[in-house]
N, C-alpha and C positions, 0 to 999 in steps of 0.2 A: 280187873278191868280188861286185861288182855283177852281173857276167855269170852267176855261179853262182846268185845270188838270183833273177834274172829267169828263168833257165832252169828252176829248180826250181818257182817260182811258176806259171809257164806250164804245167808238167807236171801240176800239181794240177787244172787246169781244162781241159786237153785230154783228161784221163782223167775218172774219176768220183769219185775219192777226196775231192777238195776239195768237190765238191757234196754228197756224202753227209755229210761232216763238218758242213758249215754247215747243211744242211737238217735233219739229225737233232737237232742242238743247238737250233736255233730251234723245231723241232716240240715237243721235250720241255719247253722253257721255256714255250712257248705253252700246252701242256696243263696244266702245273702252275699257271700263272698263272690259267687259266680256272677250275680247280678250287678253288685256295686263295683267290685274290683275289676272284673273282666268285661262284662257287657258295657258298663258305663265308663270303663277305664279310669276309675278313681283310685289313687294310690293309698287311700286312708283305710287301712284294715280296722283301725280303732272304731270307725263309724259303723262297721259291721257289728261289733260287739254292742254298741249302743242300740242298734236296731233289734238285736236278738234278745235283749233283756226281757222283752215281753214273754218269751217262751217259758221263763221260770214260773209264770202264773199257772201253766199247765203241767209242768213236769215235777215241780216241787211237791204238790199234793200227792202225786202218784208215789213218790219215794217216801214221804213222811207219814202217810195216812195209817199205815199199819204199825208204826214204831212202837206205840204203847196201846193203841186202841185194840189191836189184835190180841195183845197179851191179856188185856182186861176181859175181852170177850171169851177167850178160851180159859180164863182163870189161871193162866201160867204166870201172871204177875205175882201170884202168891209165892211162887218158887223164887222169883227175883228178890222178894222181900226177905226170904229165908237165907239168901246167900250171905256169906261173911264179908260183904262189901257194903260200903256206904252208898247211899242213894246217888251221891255225886259221881262216884266211880261208875255206877250203872249207866247214868245219863251220859257221861262223857264217853263211855265205851260205845254206846249207840250213836252218839253224835259224830265221833271220829270215824265210824264206819260209813256214815253218810258223806262226810267230807272226803273220804277216800273214793267213793263212787263219783263225786263231783270232780275230784282231782284227775281221774282217768281221762275224760274228754278234754279237760283243760290242758293236760299234757299233750294230747294229740293236736289241739288247736295251736299250741306253741310252734308247730311246724309250719303253719300257714304263712306267717309273715316272711319266713325264710324263703319259701317257695315263691311268694310274690316278689321278693327282692330280685329274683332272677329276671323279672320282666319290667322292672322300673325302679325308681328311687322310693324306698320305704323308710320311714322314720321308725326304726326298730325299737328305740328307747320308749317312744310314745306308745307303740303297739304293746310292748310287754308290760309297761306300767299300767296301761288300761286293762290288759288281761289279768294282771294281779288284782286290780280293783274289781274286775268282773267276778273273779273267784271269791273275793271277800263278800261281795254283794250276794252271791249265791249262798255262801255260808250263813249270812245273816238271815236270809229267807228260809233256809232249812231249819234254823233255830225256831223261827216262828211256827212253821209247820209241825215241828216236833212238840212244841208246847201245846198246840191245839189238839194233837193226837193224845196227849196225856190227860186231857179233860173229858174224854168220851170213850165209850167201848164200842163205837160203831165206826167202821172204816169209811163208809160212805159219808157220814156226817162230818168226820174229820176232813175228808177231801173237799167237800163242798164249802165248809166253813173256811178252810185254808185258802181255797181259791177266792172266796169273797173278801177275806182280809187282805190277801196279796193284791187283788184288783183295787181295793180301796187305797192301799199304799201306792200303787202305780198311778192312780188318778188323783192323788191327794192334792198336788199343786194345781191341777186343772180345776178341781172342784172348789178349791179355796179361792181361785180367781173369780168365780161367779158370785162369791159372797161380797156384800158391801164392805168397804174399808172403814166404815164408821165404827165407833166404839161399841155401839149396840150389836152390830154384826159380829164383831170379835167376841163379845160377851156370849152370844148364843152359840157360836162355834165352840168356844172353850167349854161351855156348859155341857155340850154333847160329848166332848172328849173326856170330861170328868166323869160323866155317867158311864162311859165305856170303860174307863179305868176302874171304877167301882165294880163293874161287872166282872172284869178280869180278877180283881181282888177276891170277889165272892167265889169265883170258880176255883181259885187257888186255895182258899181257906174254908169255904162252905160256912163262913161266919157272917150271917146277914147283918148283925149288929155292928160289927167292925166295918164292913163295907159301907153301911149306911152312915156311920160316924165320919168316915173319911170323905165321903161325898158331901156331907153337910159342911164340914170344915173347909174343904176346897171351894165349895160354892160360896160360902160366906166370905172367904178371902178374895175370890174373884169379884163378887158384887161390891165389896169394900173398895177395891181398886177402881171399879167402874164409877162409884159415887164420889170418891175423893180425887182421883186423877184419871178421868176418862180419856185424856189425850194419850196416855200410855197404851191404851188398847186399840187406838186407831191404826189399822193395817197390821196389827200385831199377829193375828192368826195367819195371814198370808206370809209374813216373814218367817214365822215358826214353821209353817208347812214346807216352805222352800228349804230351810235349814235342816229339817228332819226327814226330808224325802230320801228314801233308800235308793230309788232309781235315779233321781236327778243328780245325786252326788257323783254318779259315774261320769257325767258330762264334763266335769272339771278335768278329769284324767284324759278324756277324749280330746279336749282342747290343748293338750300337751303340758298340763301342769300337774306335777306329782303333789297331790294334796295330802299332806300328812294328817291334817285334821279329819279328812275323809277316811283315812285308814283307821284312825282312832275311833271314829264314829262307827264304822262297820264292826270293828272288834267289840266295842261297847254294846252295840245293838244286839249282836249275837250273844254276848255274855249275859245281858239282861234276860233274854228269853231262855237261855239255858238255866239261869238261876230260877226263873219262874217255873220251868219244868221240874226242877229238883224240889221246889217247895210244893208244887201240886202233887207230886208223888209222895213226898213226906207226909202230907196231910192224909192222903188215902192210906198210906202204910199204917199210920197210928189210929185211923178211924176204924 
C-alpha cells in the first residue's frame, strides 16, 4: 500500500492536478477571508469555510477524475490487479494520497485564524473545529469522486459525472424544499432515490437481475408504507435530505457546536464510497 500511496502522491505533483487543487482552494479561502473578515470586519473565520464549501464542486473532480479512469484507459489497471496486494490496499493507497493533497492546503489554512486573532477577538476553538469538519467534508467528497472514477475509463466523463453528483448533493436540501410535504411527494422522491441506488448497484456489480430485484423489493416496501401508514411519509424526504446533506452538516460546526454525529456521518459517508470503489474494482478484476 505504501508503494501505491507514494506513486499516486508523486503523480499529483509531476502533473498539474495537485497544484490546481491546492492553489484554487487557497485562492478562494484567501478571497473570502479578505472580503468577509477584513473588508466587512467580521470576526467569524468559520463563516469563510462555510462559503468556500462550494469550491469542492470544481476541484474534487479535477483531483479524482484520473484516479482509476486513467488506469483503465491506459490498461495499466491490469498491473494493479497483478500486484500482491488486496484491492482494499490499492484503493486505500490512492485515497490516502488524495487526502494528503487535501491536507496540505488545510494545514496552510490553519494559520489564518491565528493571523486574524492579531486584529480582533477570534473564537479559535470554533474556527478549528469547523476546519476539522471542513477537512472531513472534503474527504467524503473525494471518496465520491474516486468511486465515480472507478466506474469509467474516460476522465472527462468521470469529471462531469462527479461534478453533477456533487452539485446534486450541494442542492439536495434546496431541491427537497420544492417538493410537496405530502406522503405522495415523499413517495415519488424516495422512488427516484431507489432507482439511483439500483443504478449504483448495477455499476458496481454489472448484474442487472440483482439490481432489478433490489429495486423491486425496495419499491414494494416503500409502497406498502404509503398504503398502510401514509403519515410516516409526510415530510419524510425533506427531513432525510436535511439529515443526510454533506454540505449542510458543516453549518452545525459553524454555529459553534462540535457535532460528534456529524463527524461520524462524514467518516461513514467516506467509508461507504471507499467500500463501493473496492467492490467496483473487485468486480472488474474478476470479470
